[in-house]
C-alpha positions as a LaTeX table, in Angstrom:
\begin{tabular}{lrrr}
\hline
Residue & $x$ (\AA) & $y$ (\AA) & $z$ (\AA) \\
\hline
Met1 & $-18.32$ & $-46.88$ & $-57.26$ \\
Ala2 & $-17.62$ & $-43.17$ & $-57.68$ \\
Ser3 & $-19.95$ & $-41.19$ & $-59.85$ \\
Ser4 & $-18.55$ & $-39.92$ & $-63.14$ \\
Thr5 & $-20.46$ & $-36.66$ & $-62.87$ \\
Ser6 & $-18.75$ & $-33.42$ & $-61.98$ \\
Cys7 & $-20.47$ & $-33.52$ & $-58.59$ \\
Ser8 & $-18.60$ & $-36.60$ & $-57.33$ \\
Gln9 & $-17.74$ & $-36.59$ & $-53.63$ \\
Ala10 & $-14.76$ & $-38.91$ & $-54.25$ \\
Asp11 & $-12.83$ & $-36.34$ & $-56.27$ \\
Gly12 & $-10.17$ & $-35.66$ & $-53.65$ \\
Ile13 & $-8.54$ & $-39.02$ & $-53.02$ \\
Ile14 & $-4.80$ & $-38.66$ & $-53.50$ \\
Ala15 & $-3.23$ & $-41.44$ & $-55.54$ \\
Asn16 & $-0.42$ & $-43.38$ & $-53.89$ \\
Asn17 & 2.03 & $-42.26$ & $-56.57$ \\
His18 & 1.26 & $-38.58$ & $-56.08$ \\
Glu19 & 4.14 & $-36.85$ & $-54.32$ \\
Leu20 & 2.82 & $-34.14$ & $-52.04$ \\
Thr21 & 3.88 & $-30.56$ & $-52.58$ \\
Pro22 & 4.93 & $-28.52$ & $-49.54$ \\
Leu23 & 1.54 & $-26.76$ & $-49.61$ \\
Glu24 & $-0.26$ & $-30.11$ & $-49.63$ \\
Lys25 & 1.93 & $-31.24$ & $-46.71$ \\
His26 & 0.99 & $-28.00$ & $-44.96$ \\
Val27 & $-2.70$ & $-28.96$ & $-44.99$ \\
Met28 & $-2.40$ & $-32.75$ & $-44.54$ \\
Phe29 & $-2.35$ & $-32.42$ & $-40.74$ \\
Phe30 & $-6.01$ & $-31.44$ & $-41.03$ \\
Asp31 & $-6.88$ & $-34.52$ & $-43.12$ \\
Ile32 & $-7.48$ & $-36.74$ & $-40.08$ \\
Asn33 & $-8.44$ & $-39.84$ & $-42.08$ \\
Asn34 & $-5.85$ & $-39.26$ & $-44.85$ \\
Asp35 & $-8.31$ & $-39.62$ & $-47.71$ \\
Gly36 & $-7.26$ & $-36.45$ & $-49.53$ \\
Ile37 & $-10.41$ & $-34.56$ & $-48.57$ \\
Ile38 & $-10.63$ & $-32.37$ & $-45.48$ \\
Tyr39 & $-14.06$ & $-31.78$ & $-43.97$ \\
Pro40 & $-14.89$ & $-29.10$ & $-41.38$ \\
Ser41 & $-15.17$ & $-31.77$ & $-38.67$ \\
Glu42 & $-11.57$ & $-32.82$ & $-39.38$ \\
Thr43 & $-10.34$ & $-29.23$ & $-39.23$ \\
Tyr44 & $-12.18$ & $-28.82$ & $-35.93$ \\
Gln45 & $-10.53$ & $-32.00$ & $-34.56$ \\
Ala46 & $-7.10$ & $-30.85$ & $-35.73$ \\
Phe47 & $-7.43$ & $-27.48$ & $-33.99$ \\
Arg48 & $-8.56$ & $-29.23$ & $-30.82$ \\
Lys49 & $-5.50$ & $-31.52$ & $-31.05$ \\
Met50 & $-3.40$ & $-28.35$ & $-31.04$ \\
Gly51 & $-5.06$ & $-27.19$ & $-27.83$ \\
Arg52 & $-7.39$ & $-24.60$ & $-29.29$ \\
Gly53 & $-10.71$ & $-24.08$ & $-27.52$ \\
Ile54 & $-14.06$ & $-25.36$ & $-28.73$ \\
Phe55 & $-15.34$ & $-22.01$ & $-30.02$ \\
Arg56 & $-12.06$ & $-21.04$ & $-31.69$ \\
Ser57 & $-11.80$ & $-24.48$ & $-33.35$ \\
Met58 & $-15.38$ & $-24.27$ & $-34.63$ \\
Phe59 & $-14.86$ & $-20.73$ & $-35.90$ \\
Ala60 & $-11.62$ & $-21.71$ & $-37.67$ \\
Ala61 & $-13.26$ & $-24.72$ & $-39.32$ \\
Val62 & $-16.19$ & $-22.67$ & $-40.61$ \\
Leu63 & $-14.01$ & $-19.79$ & $-41.83$ \\
Ile64 & $-11.41$ & $-22.00$ & $-43.51$ \\
His65 & $-13.89$ & $-24.28$ & $-45.26$ \\
Phe66 & $-16.23$ & $-21.49$ & $-46.33$ \\
Asn67 & $-13.30$ & $-19.68$ & $-47.96$ \\
Leu68 & $-11.38$ & $-22.60$ & $-49.46$ \\
Ser69 & $-13.80$ & $-25.39$ & $-50.36$ \\
His70 & $-15.09$ & $-23.98$ & $-53.64$ \\
Lys71 & $-11.58$ & $-23.02$ & $-54.76$ \\
Thr72 & $-10.28$ & $-26.56$ & $-54.34$ \\
Arg73 & $-13.20$ & $-28.04$ & $-56.28$ \\
Pro74 & $-13.04$ & $-26.22$ & $-59.65$ \\
Gly75 & $-15.83$ & $-27.24$ & $-62.00$ \\
Lys76 & $-17.65$ & $-29.14$ & $-59.27$ \\
Cys77 & $-21.11$ & $-28.53$ & $-57.89$ \\
Pro78 & $-21.09$ & $-26.65$ & $-54.59$ \\
Ser79 & $-21.20$ & $-28.99$ & $-51.61$ \\
Leu80 & $-22.96$ & $-28.27$ & $-48.35$ \\
Phe81 & $-20.25$ & $-30.39$ & $-46.68$ \\
Phe82 & $-17.61$ & $-27.76$ & $-47.67$ \\
Pro83 & $-14.81$ & $-30.26$ & $-48.41$ \\
Ile84 & $-11.29$ & $-29.09$ & $-49.19$ \\
Val85 & $-9.55$ & $-31.25$ & $-51.80$ \\
Val86 & $-5.90$ & $-31.52$ & $-50.77$ \\
Glu87 & $-4.46$ & $-32.08$ & $-54.25$ \\
Asn88 & $-6.20$ & $-28.88$ & $-55.42$ \\
Ile89 & $-5.11$ & $-26.69$ & $-52.51$ \\
Lys90 & $-2.86$ & $-24.76$ & $-54.90$ \\
Tyr91 & $-6.01$ & $-23.15$ & $-56.34$ \\
Ala92 & $-6.69$ & $-21.59$ & $-52.94$ \\
Ile93 & $-3.43$ & $-19.59$ & $-52.83$ \\
His94 & $-4.47$ & $-15.98$ & $-52.25$ \\
Gly95 & $-2.87$ & $-12.71$ & $-53.26$ \\
Ser96 & $-1.02$ & $-10.31$ & $-50.97$ \\
Asp97 & 0.99 & $-13.17$ & $-49.48$ \\
Ser98 & 4.73 & $-13.68$ & $-49.04$ \\
Gly99 & 5.18 & $-15.71$ & $-52.22$ \\
Ala100 & 6.86 & $-18.51$ & $-50.27$ \\
Tyr101 & 4.63 & $-20.94$ & $-52.19$ \\
Asp102 & 4.56 & $-20.74$ & $-55.97$ \\
Ser103 & 1.38 & $-21.24$ & $-58.02$ \\
Glu104 & 1.84 & $-25.03$ & $-57.88$ \\
Gly105 & 2.25 & $-25.12$ & $-54.08$ \\
Arg106 & 6.02 & $-25.61$ & $-54.16$ \\
Phe107 & 8.14 & $-23.92$ & $-51.50$ \\
Val108 & 10.26 & $-21.00$ & $-52.76$ \\
Pro109 & 13.29 & $-20.68$ & $-50.42$ \\
Glu110 & 14.31 & $-17.28$ & $-51.81$ \\
Lys111 & 10.91 & $-15.78$ & $-50.97$ \\
Phe112 & 11.02 & $-17.35$ & $-47.52$ \\
Glu113 & 14.45 & $-15.80$ & $-46.84$ \\
Glu114 & 13.18 & $-12.49$ & $-48.15$ \\
Ile115 & 10.57 & $-12.40$ & $-45.36$ \\
Phe116 & 13.34 & $-12.18$ & $-42.78$ \\
Lys117 & 15.72 & $-9.99$ & $-44.81$ \\
Lys118 & 13.00 & $-7.38$ & $-45.27$ \\
His119 & 11.11 & $-7.56$ & $-41.99$ \\
Ala120 & 13.23 & $-9.06$ & $-39.19$ \\
Asn121 & 14.67 & $-5.80$ & $-37.89$ \\
Gln122 & 15.25 & $-6.60$ & $-34.21$ \\
Asn123 & 16.67 & $-10.08$ & $-34.76$ \\
Ala124 & 17.61 & $-11.56$ & $-38.15$ \\
Asp125 & 16.04 & $-14.94$ & $-37.32$ \\
Ser126 & 12.70 & $-13.92$ & $-35.80$ \\
Leu127 & 9.71 & $-11.61$ & $-36.17$ \\
Thr128 & 7.97 & $-9.52$ & $-33.54$ \\
Tyr129 & 4.24 & $-8.84$ & $-33.76$ \\
Asn130 & 4.93 & $-5.36$ & $-35.16$ \\
Glu131 & 7.23 & $-6.86$ & $-37.79$ \\
Val132 & 4.46 & $-9.28$ & $-38.80$ \\
Lys133 & 2.10 & $-6.28$ & $-39.16$ \\
Glu134 & 4.75 & $-4.53$ & $-41.29$ \\
Leu135 & 5.11 & $-7.65$ & $-43.47$ \\
Leu136 & 1.35 & $-7.75$ & $-44.03$ \\
Lys137 & 1.23 & $-4.08$ & $-44.96$ \\
Thr138 & 4.19 & $-4.38$ & $-47.34$ \\
Asn139 & 2.75 & $-7.43$ & $-49.14$ \\
Arg140 & $-0.64$ & $-5.85$ & $-49.83$ \\
Lys141 & $-1.52$ & $-5.74$ & $-53.51$ \\
Pro142 & $-3.73$ & $-2.80$ & $-54.54$ \\
Lys143 & $-7.46$ & $-3.48$ & $-54.11$ \\
Asp144 & $-6.84$ & $-7.13$ & $-53.15$ \\
Tyr145 & $-9.09$ & $-6.96$ & $-50.10$ \\
Tyr146 & $-9.69$ & $-10.73$ & $-50.09$ \\
Gly147 & $-5.92$ & $-11.36$ & $-50.17$ \\
Trp148 & $-5.32$ & $-8.80$ & $-47.40$ \\
Ala149 & $-7.90$ & $-10.46$ & $-45.16$ \\
Asn150 & $-6.58$ & $-13.97$ & $-45.82$ \\
Ala151 & $-2.94$ & $-12.98$ & $-45.32$ \\
Ser152 & $-3.90$ & $-11.24$ & $-42.08$ \\
Val153 & $-5.74$ & $-14.31$ & $-40.78$ \\
Asp154 & $-2.86$ & $-16.59$ & $-41.84$ \\
Trp155 & $-0.07$ & $-14.56$ & $-40.25$ \\
Asn156 & $-1.98$ & $-13.59$ & $-37.10$ \\
Ser157 & $-2.93$ & $-17.24$ & $-36.58$ \\
Leu158 & 0.67 & $-18.29$ & $-37.14$ \\
Tyr159 & 1.87 & $-15.69$ & $-34.66$ \\
Asp160 & $-0.71$ & $-16.84$ & $-32.11$ \\
Leu161 & 0.14 & $-20.53$ & $-32.58$ \\
Gly162 & 3.89 & $-20.21$ & $-32.96$ \\
Lys163 & 5.16 & $-17.31$ & $-30.86$ \\
Asn164 & 7.59 & $-18.30$ & $-28.13$ \\
Lys165 & 7.68 & $-17.17$ & $-24.49$ \\
Asn166 & 9.45 & $-13.97$ & $-25.61$ \\
Glu167 & 6.51 & $-13.13$ & $-27.91$ \\
Ile168 & 8.55 & $-13.64$ & $-31.09$ \\
Leu169 & 8.05 & $-15.87$ & $-34.09$ \\
Thr170 & 11.28 & $-17.66$ & $-34.95$ \\
Lys171 & 12.44 & $-18.41$ & $-38.47$ \\
Glu172 & 12.43 & $-22.12$ & $-37.61$ \\
Thr173 & 8.77 & $-21.91$ & $-36.56$ \\
Val174 & 7.75 & $-20.08$ & $-39.72$ \\
Lys175 & 9.59 & $-22.65$ & $-41.85$ \\
Ala176 & 7.79 & $-25.44$ & $-39.96$ \\
Val177 & 4.39 & $-23.98$ & $-40.84$ \\
Tyr178 & 5.26 & $-24.00$ & $-44.54$ \\
Asp179 & 5.92 & $-27.76$ & $-44.51$ \\
Gly180 & 3.13 & $-28.52$ & $-42.02$ \\
Ser181 & 5.39 & $-29.91$ & $-39.30$ \\
Leu182 & 4.51 & $-27.09$ & $-36.88$ \\
Phe183 & 0.98 & $-28.42$ & $-36.48$ \\
Glu184 & 2.23 & $-31.90$ & $-35.54$ \\
Gln185 & 4.74 & $-30.38$ & $-33.13$ \\
Ile186 & 2.10 & $-28.27$ & $-31.38$ \\
Ala187 & $-0.27$ & $-31.25$ & $-31.16$ \\
Lys188 & 2.46 & $-33.41$ & $-29.59$ \\
Glu189 & 3.32 & $-30.67$ & $-27.08$ \\
His190 & $-0.36$ & $-30.29$ & $-26.19$ \\
Ala191 & $-0.85$ & $-34.07$ & $-25.82$ \\
Ser192 & 2.10 & $-34.30$ & $-23.43$ \\
Lys193 & 0.59 & $-31.74$ & $-21.02$ \\
\hline
\end{tabular}
């Protein structure tokens, strides 16, 4: 029986009738046991499934959970297990981002299209590394150092994971990261090797 205190560890289970937002779908790949709570060990396993090395997977798990756990558990006691509650992932949206997710974690197609209208200079349907850097610089909000750092980690990780053999990030790939399908795709490609 779950505790009724604000320190309950069972606070992240997603009800069957809860329809996932695109942001929740984005992170569900990392919820290996599908209980609505993502632990660092699950994030580590998910990165390994995508072919990332041991050190990089450990580093990603620590960084992600250290930064997001407390934000997804508002009003809860800090947990040394650093869980991320999927249904509260909207509280972890940071500033200086593209705005492709709204404050509820819903996908905003206009903001997504704006990424490519503003920054895809060499090819309308893809981004080079320099265009990603330009996007990050343009989206910076004044004195939002936390947002700058998070946006940089997000986009550089996406570029690293999703760039093709021509070193570009396609629009299709970026869209797939917003709905979480990119992670599954990369894991399947890695498993078939």
